[in-house]
C-alpha positions in Angstrom: -4.3 41.5 36.7 -2.0 38.9 35.2 -2.9 37.0 32.0 -2.8 33.2 32.4 -0.2 31.6 30.2 -0.3 28.2 28.5 2.2 25.8 30.2 5.2 25.4 27.9 5.6 22.0 26.3 8.7 20.2 27.6 10.4 18.6 24.6 12.3 15.5 25.8 15.9 14.8 24.7 16.4 12.4 21.8 17.1 8.8 22.9 15.7 9.6 26.4 13.7 6.7 27.9 10.3 7.7 29.3 7.4 6.0 31.0 4.3 6.8 29.0 0.5 6.1 29.1 -1.0 5.6 25.7 -4.3 7.5 25.2 -5.2 6.9 21.6 -4.1 5.6 18.2 -3.0 7.9 15.4 -3.4 7.5 11.7 -0.6 5.2 10.7 -1.0 3.0 13.8 1.2 4.5 16.4 0.0 5.0 19.9 -0.4 8.6 21.2 1.0 9.7 24.5 1.7 13.0 26.2 4.8 13.9 28.2 4.6 17.2 30.1 2.3 18.5 27.3 4.5 17.2 24.5 2.8 14.8 22.1 4.7 11.5 21.3 3.7 9.0 18.7 4.8 5.6 20.1 5.5 2.6 17.8 4.4 -0.7 19.2 1.9 0.7 21.8 -1.9 0.7 21.9 -4.4 2.6 24.0 -4.4 1.6 27.6 -0.7 0.5 27.6 1.8 1.8 30.1 5.1 1.5 28.4 8.8 2.5 28.7 9.7 4.0 25.3 12.8 5.4 23.7 12.5 8.8 22.0 13.8 8.5 18.4 12.8 11.8 16.9 11.8 15.3 18.2 10.2 18.2 16.4 8.7 21.4 17.6 5.2 20.1 18.3 5.6 16.4 18.5 8.1 13.5 18.6 8.4 9.8 17.9 9.3 7.0 20.1 9.5 3.2 20.0 8.3 0.8 22.8 11.2 -0.8 24.8 9.0 -2.5 27.4 5.3 -2.9 28.2 5.0 -2.1 31.9 1.2 -2.5 32.2 -0.6 -4.0 29.1 -3.8 -2.6 27.8 -6.9 -4.7 28.4 -7.1 -5.0 24.6 -3.6 -6.3 24.1 -3.2 -9.9 23.0 -0.1 -12.1 22.4 1.4 -11.7 18.9 1.2 -14.6 16.5 4.3 -13.8 14.5 7.7 -12.1 15.0 7.0 -9.8 12.1 7.8 -6.0 11.8 5.1 -5.8 9.0 2.2 -6.8 11.3 2.2 -4.2 14.1 -1.5 -4.5 14.9 -1.4 -8.2 15.6 -1.4 -7.3 19.3 -5.0 -6.1 18.8 -8.0 -8.5 18.5 -9.2 -8.5 14.9 -12.6 -7.2 15.8 -11.0 -4.3 17.6 -8.8 -3.6 14.5 -12.0 -3.3 12.4 -13.6 -0.9 14.9 -10.6 1.4 14.9 -10.3 1.4 11.1 -13.9 2.3 10.6 -13.7 5.0 13.3 -10.6 6.5 11.7 -12.3 6.7 8.3 -15.3 8.5 9.8 -13.2 10.8 11.9 -11.0 11.8 9.0 -14.0 12.7 6.8 -15.7 14.7 9.5 -12.7 16.3 11.3 -10.4 17.0 8.4 -12.9 17.2 5.5 -15.7 18.8 7.5 -18.0 16.5 5.7 -21.3 15.2 7.1 -24.6 13.7 6.1 -23.0 10.7 4.6 -23.7 7.0 5.4 -20.8 5.1 6.9 -21.5 1.6 5.8 -20.1 -1.4 7.9 -16.5 -2.2 7.2 -15.9 -5.3 5.0 -13.7 -7.7 7.0 -10.9 -9.6 5.4 -11.5 -13.2 4.2 -8.1 -14.2 5.5 -6.3 -12.4 8.4 -2.9 -14.1 7.7 -1.1 -15.3 4.6 -3.1 -12.9 2.4 -0.4 -11.0 0.5 0.3 -11.8 -3.2 3.4 -9.6 -3.2 6.3 -9.3 -0.7 9.5 -7.2 -1.0 12.3 -8.6 1.0 15.6 -6.8 1.8 19.1 -8.4 2.2 21.3 -7.7 5.2 24.1 -9.1 7.3 23.9 -10.6 10.7 27.3 -10.0 12.4 30.2 -8.2 11.0 30.4 -7.3 7.3 33.5 -9.6 6.9 32.2 -12.6 8.8 28.5 -12.1 9.1 25.8 -14.4 7.6 23.6 -13.2 4.8 20.0 -12.7 6.0 16.7 -12.0 4.2 13.8 -10.1 5.7 12.3 -6.7 6.4 13.6 -3.4 7.8 13.2 -3.0 11.5 10.6 -0.3 12.3 12.3 3.2 12.0 15.7 1.7 11.2 16.8 1.8 7.5 20.1 0.1 8.3 18.9 -3.0 10.2 17.2 -6.0 8.7 15.0 -8.4 10.7 15.4 -11.9 9.3 12.2 -13.8 8.7 12.0 -17.6 9.0 8.2 -17.8 8.2 6.6 -14.7 6.8 3.0 -15.1 8.1 1.8 -12.6 5.5 3.0 -14.8 2.6 1.7 -18.2 1.5 3.6 -21.3 2.5 4.8 -21.8 -1.1 5.8 -18.1 -1.2 8.0 -18.7 1.8 9.6 -21.8 0.1 10.4 -19.7 -2.9 12.0 -17.0 -0.7 14.1 -19.7 1.0 15.3 -20.9 -2.4 16.5 -17.4 -3.3 18.4 -17.1 0.0 20.0 -20.5 -0.3 21.2 -19.7 -3.8 22.7 -16.4 -2.7 24.5 -18.0 0.2 25.9 -20.8 -1.9 27.2 -18.3 -4.4 28.8 -16.3 -1.6 26.9 -13.1 -2.6 27.0 -10.2 -0.1 24.3 -7.7 1.0 24.6 -4.1 -0.3 25.5 -1.7 2.5 24.1 1.8 1.8 26.7 3.4 4.2 29.7 2.1 2.4 28.1 1.4 -1.0 29.7 -2.0 -1.0 28.1 -5.4 -1.6 25.8 -6.7 -4.3 22.3 -7.9 -3.2 19.7 -5.1 -2.6 16.3 -6.7 -2.4 13.9 -9.3 -3.9 10.3 -9.0 -5.0 8.2 -12.2 -5.0 4.8 -12.1 -6.5 2.1 -14.8 -6.5 -0.9 -15.4 -8.7 -3.3 -16.5 -6.0 -5.8 -17.8 -8.6 -3.3 -19.2 -11.1 -0.6 -20.5 -8.8 2.1 -18.7 -10.7 5.2 -17.1 -9.1 7.4 -14.2 -10.3 10.7 -13.5 -8.7 12.7 -10.4 -9.3 16.2 -10.0 -7.8 17.5 -6.4 -7.4 21.2 -6.0 -7.2 24.0 -3.5 -7.8 25.6 -3.9 -11.2 27.8 -7.0 -11.3 27.9 -10.7 -12.3 25.3 -13.3 -11.6 25.3 -17.0 -12.5 22.0 -16.9 -14.5 21.9 -20.7 -15.2 22.5 -21.6 -11.6 19.9 -19.1 -10.4 17.3 -20.5 -12.8 17.9 -24.0 -11.6 17.8 -23.0 -7.9 14.4 -21.1 -7.9 11.1 -22.8 -8.7 9.0 -20.0 -10.3 7.2 -19.1 -13.6 9.2 -15.9 -14.2 12.7 -15.1 -13.0 14.0 -11.6 -13.5 17.2 -9.7 -12.6 17.3 -5.9 -12.1 20.6 -4.0 -11.8 20.4 -0.6 -10.1 23.2 1.7 -9.0 21.1 4.4 -7.3 21.1 5.4 -3.6 17.4 4.7 -2.9 15.7 1.5 -2.0 13.3 1.5 -4.9 12.6 -1.6 -7.0 11.0 0.4 -9.8 14.2 1.6 -11.4 17.2 0.0 -13.1 17.8 -2.4 -16.1 15.7 -5.6 -15.9 16.6 -8.8 -17.7 14.5 -11.9 -18.1 16.5 -14.9 -16.9 13.8 -17.6 -17.3 10.1 -18.1 -17.9 7.7 -15.2 -18.6 8.3 -11.5 -18.1 4.7 -11.1 -16.7 2.5 -12.8 -14.2 -1.0 -14.1 -15.0 -3.7 -13.6 -12.4 -7.5 -13.8 -12.3 -9.9 -11.3 -10.7 -13.7 -11.3 -10.6 -13.7 -13.9 -13.4 -11.3 -12.0 -15.6 -7.7 -12.7 -16.6 -5.0 -10.1 -16.1 -1.3 -9.9 -17.2 0.8 -8.2 -14.5 4.3 -6.8 -15.5 7.1 -6.6 -12.9 6.6 -2.9 -12.1 2.8 -2.8 -12.5 0.6 -2.0 -9.6 -1.8 -4.8 -8.6 -3.7 -4.9 -5.3 -1.6 -7.1 -2.9 -4.7 -8.9 -1.5 -6.3 -10.7 -4.4 -9.3 -12.0 -2.5 -10.2 -8.6 -1.0 -9.4 -6.8 -4.3 -12.4 -8.7 -5.7 -14.6 -7.4 -2.8 -13.2 -3.8 -3.3 -13.8 -3.7 -7.0 -17.3 -5.2 -6.7 -18.1 -2.5 -4.1 -16.8 0.2 -6.5 -18.9 -1.3 -9.3 -22.0 -1.2 -7.0 -21.4 2.5 -6.2 -20.9 3.3 -9.9 -24.5 2.2 -10.5 -23.9 1.6 -14.2 -26.9 0.9 -16.4 -25.1 0.0 -19.7 -25.0 3.3 -21.5 -22.5 5.5 -19.4 -19.2 6.9 -20.5 -16.9 5.7 -17.7 -13.4 7.2 -17.0 -10.9 5.1 -15.0 -8.2 7.5 -13.8 -4.9 6.1 -12.5 -6.1 3.0 -14.2 -2.9 1.0 -13.9 -3.2 -2.3 -15.8 -7.0 -1.8 -16.1 -8.2 -3.9 -13.2 -10.9 -1.5 -11.9 -12.2 -0.2 -15.2 -12.2 -3.6 -17.0 -14.3 -5.2 -14.2 -16.9 -2.4 -14.8 -16.7 -2.2 -18.6 -19.3 -4.9 -19.3 -21.9 -2.7 -17.5 -20.8 0.6 -19.2 -21.3 2.0 -22.6 -17.6 2.8 -23.0 -14.5 2.9 -20.9 -11.6 5.3 -21.1 -8.5 4.7 -19.0 -5.7 7.1 -18.2 -2.4 6.2 -16.5 1.1 7.9 -16.5 3.1 4.6 -16.7 3.4 3.5 -20.3 4.1 -0.2 -19.4 1.0 -0.4 -17.4 -1.1 1.0 -20.3 0.5 -1.7 -22.5 -0.8 -4.3 -19.9 -4.2 -2.6 -19.8 -4.6 -2.8 -23.6 -3.5 -6.5 -23.6 -5.9 -7.2 -20.7 -8.8 -5.7 -22.6 -8.0 -8.0 -25.6 -7.4 -11.0 -23.3 -10.9 -10.6 -21.9 -12.5 -9.7 -25.3 -13.6 -6.3 -24.1 -14.0 -4.1 -27.1 -15.5 -0.9 -25.5 -12.3 0.1 -23.7 -9.6 2.6 -24.7 -6.5 3.3 -22.7 -4.1 6.2 -22.9 -0.7 7.0 -21.3 -0.6 10.5 -19.7 -0.5 12.5 -16.5 -4.1 13.0 -15.2 -3.2 16.5 -14.2 -2.4 17.6 -17.8 -4.1 14.9 -19.9 -7.6 14.9 -18.5 -8.7 17.9 -20.5 -7.5 16.4 -23.7 -9.3 13.2 -22.9 -12.6 15.1 -22.4 -12.0 16.8 -25.7 -11.4 13.5 -27.4 -14.0 11.2 -25.7 -16.6 13.7 -24.4 -17.5 14.4 -20.8 -17.8 11.3 -18.5 -21.0 10.2 -16.8 -19.0 8.4 -14.1 -15.4 8.7 -13.0 -13.6 6.1 -10.9 -10.3 7.1 -9.3 -7.8 4.9 -7.4 -4.9 7.3 -6.6 -1.7 6.7 -4.6 -1.6 7.4 -0.8 -0.9 11.1 -1.4 -4.4 11.3 -2.9 -5.4 13.8 -5.7 -3.7 17.1 -6.1 -6.0 20.2 -5.9 -5.4 20.6 -9.7 -6.5 17.1 -10.5 -9.7 17.5 -8.4 -10.3 20.8 -10.3 -9.9 18.9 -13.6 -12.4 16.3 -12.5 -14.9 19.0 -11.4 -14.5 20.6 -14.8 -15.2 17.3 -16.5 -18.5 17.3 -14.6 -19.3 13.6 -14.0 -22.6 12.8 -12.4 -20.9 10.3 -10.0 -17.4 10.0 -8.7 -16.3 6.7 -7.2 -13.2 7.3 -5.1 -11.1 4.2 -4.0 -8.8 5.5 -1.2 -5.9 3.9 0.6 -5.6 6.9 2.9 -8.6 8.6 4.5 -6.5 11.6 5.6 -6.0 12.5 1.9 -9.5 11.4 0.8 -10.9 14.0 3.3 -9.4 17.2 1.8 -10.2 16.0 -1.7 -13.8 15.4 -0.5 -13.9 19.0 1.0 -12.9 20.4 -2.4 -15.5 18.4 -4.2 -18.1 19.5 -1.7 -17.3 23.2 -2.4 -17.9 22.5 -6.0 -21.4 21.1 -5.4 -20.7 17.4 -5.0 -22.2 15.5 -2.1 -20.6 12.5 -0.3 -23.4 10.0 -0.2 -21.7 7.0 1.4 -18.4 5.4 2.2 -17.4 1.9 3.1 -14.1 0.8 4.6 -12.6 -2.5 3.2 -10.0 -4.3 5.3 -7.3 -5.2 2.7 -4.5 -5.3 5.2 -5.2 -7.2 8.5 -2.7 -6.9 11.3 -1.7 -3.5 10.0 -3.0 0.1 10.4 -3.5 0.6 6.6 -7.1 1.5 5.7 -8.8 1.1 2.3 -12.3 2.5 1.6 -14.7 3.4 -1.3 -16.5 6.7 -1.3 -19.4 7.8 -3.6 -19.7 11.5 -4.5 -22.7 12.7 -6.6 -23.2 16.0 -8.3 -26.1 18.0 -7.0 
């Protein structure tokens, strides 16, 4: 008697063009299709689409592809509003975006984290679905040949690190933000400055970060270049902003967080208001890019914390103190921990600025410094964490468990890393009570949520 065998997956050739039917959406927003048993994640496609797609990457168990043509559109597909590589979900009705995001949070917690018994509260929709970002990072490129091409300013094409898509009107930025961006581009063209080419390591202009105080109306512009010469006086005259900075960086990566930064004009920090408080934001400091929804997010975290006025509150990965300081008036004492020293300087200044005297902030790696903080301050009653997309390491979760807070409020920007962290907490006797998604990034697959864990 022969043993049945599983059909072998047929891995397609790289750069092959295939006709595919999209069955689902993966975390990260790509459509999911199967070709002779082989899974492909297809950029620019949604469930129900029949597309022709070019394979861009192949691995043993899955590959990636990009949509070349939509042969039969999904019933859900709508016409895009903007020619913008940073808004891939604009082809979905907004209500459908919210449904998918809520479902993906629930699915990650149950399937990856093996968690159950929690309440999935209704997703908080965005107040604005366009022009909501207070920070944009634009890259420079060349349209045409390097010798005769025109300098352009925009975003990297999906999956292509070496091609820039020029943007005439960035629909994620405010109208004034677009005007400031145009001033930067006009200055660079007038000066005859060239875009940096990572292949040849020639050229000058790398990227530009434009930040807006949505409540204060202030703008901060930081131009990132290779080392060289820049007409500072002409640059200051050309760009209408409240803080103009120049960073010179000679590394290979595309980061804007490194290099030597010089203040050319105005202030070296941006002022912003959040939930009735004032905040100072340094050029490299993290600040939620959707100000209006950050207020909703932090208010929700405050509700989950259920502070009664006497608790010792820890704010881990505190950044410039935005989360903890909005909760501090309802806590007995606040202790913040953050590895970036400049951000801690901002947090201390922000506490003084808002006349909050029950807050203390320390620079340190949560992984190694949390035990010392417990020895210094005492065990926390409540811990709030707002980690990066990678989530918490197992060691950090272990440190939090050892600190033994009654409640843990977890602000997550990635449910697939929240889920394994939640599983580890559950093993240690914490229960996931409730979670609520918050749509901070309309027209994109990014998902933010707040989860409440309680010690049994």
